[in-house]
Structure formats: structure tokens, C-alpha cells
C-alpha positions, -999 to 999 in steps of 0.1 A, spaced: -247 -256 25 -278 -279 23 -301 -249 29 -292 -236 -6 -316 -259 -25 -343 -249 -1 -337 -212 -5 -335 -215 -42 -365 -237 -48 -389 -222 -22 -403 -195 -43 -413 -222 -69 -436 -236 -42 -456 -204 -43 -458 -206 -81 -470 -242 -78 -497 -232 -53 -508 -203 -75 -511 -228 -106 -530 -253 -87 -554 -226 -73 -560 -214 -110 -566 -251 -121 -534 -254 -142 -529 -289 -132 -505 -299 -160 -483 -268 -156 -482 -273 -118 -473 -310 -122 -446 -301 -147 -432 -275 -124 -432 -300 -95 -413 -326 -115 -388 -299 -126 -384 -286 -91 -376 -322 -79 -351 -328 -107 -334 -294 -100 -334 -300 -63 -318 -335 -66 -291 -319 -89 -283 -291 -66 -281 -314 -36 -258 -338 -55 -235 -308 -66 -233 -296 -30 -227 -330 -16 -199 -336 -42 -183 -303 -34 -184 -308 5 -180 -346 7 -144 -344 19 -152 -320 47 -184 -340 56 -164 -373 58 -142 -357 85 -172 -358 110 -173 -393 126 -211 -396 128 -214 -386 90 -187 -409 79 -204 -439 98 -238 -430 82 -222 -426 49 -204 -460 51 -237 -477 64 -255 -464 34 -228 -476 9 -228 -510 26 -267 -510 23 -265 -502 -13 -239 -531 -19 -262 -556 -1 -292 -544 -21 -272 -549 -53 -263 -584 -42 -299 -592 -35 -312 -579 -68 -283 -592 -90 -299 -626 -97 -332 -611 -107 -315 -587 -131 -296 -617 -146 -328 -636 -149 -345 -607 -165 -316 -601 -190 -319 -638 -199 -355 -636 -205 -351 -606 -226 -324 -623 -246 -346 -654 -251 -376 -632 -261 -355 -614 -287 -342 -646 -302 -379 -659 -304 -391 -626 -318 -373 -633 -351 -390 -621 -383 -402 -655 -391 -418 -658 -357 -437 -625 -361 -449 -635 -396 -463 -668 -382 -479 -651 -353 -495 -626 -377 -507 -654 -399 -522 -673 -369 -540 -642 -357 -554 -634 -391 -566 -670 -394 -583 -668 -361 -603 -638 -372 -617 -654 -404 -652 -666 -398 -657 -704 -401 
């Protein structure tokens, strides 16, 4: 089942190579990004459809649980930083009131005037 994305997206590699050979760099880059997005979508769909069957295999279930635990630990590590960033953004928004912006503009204009 996981060979489906490979089979579907392999012809695009030939198109990408041709575009790069003809020096259509922007088109090739767009096609590469599009191929990656579509590939992730197809793999996510295939995994969603086959998850129950895959989890019946012990090795896959252990690997799946390990990855889920790893994600939870990573979220715990990142949570304080996310909170600090959210607080900083909230403080910045309060300070960036219209009056603050007006005062900042006046100060900048005053610093530009020659003495």
C-alpha cells in the first residue's frame, strides 16, 4: 500500500529533471513542492485507511506507540516556550496601541530633522 505514492509520483521526477535541464528552475521548484505535498497527503490517507490492520502487527504497534510517546514528550518540552512566546506577543500587542505607534512615529520623524 505504501508503494502507491511512489508509483503515482515517480513520473513527476522525470518532469522535474526535464524542467531543471531546460533551466525552468521556478517551475521545477513549484513541482517539487507540489509533489511533496501530494505525497504526504497520499501517505496520510493510506495510513489512515490501513491503521487498524497495521496496529495488529506487534512491531508496528510498538513503533507507533514509541512515536506517539515521543511526540507527547516533545510537546511537554516545547509547552513552556510556546506559553512564553504567547505572553510576549500579548504584551507586544498591548504596547502596540495606536497611541504608542503615534509616539513612535513622532520620535522617528523628530530624529530625522537636522539640528
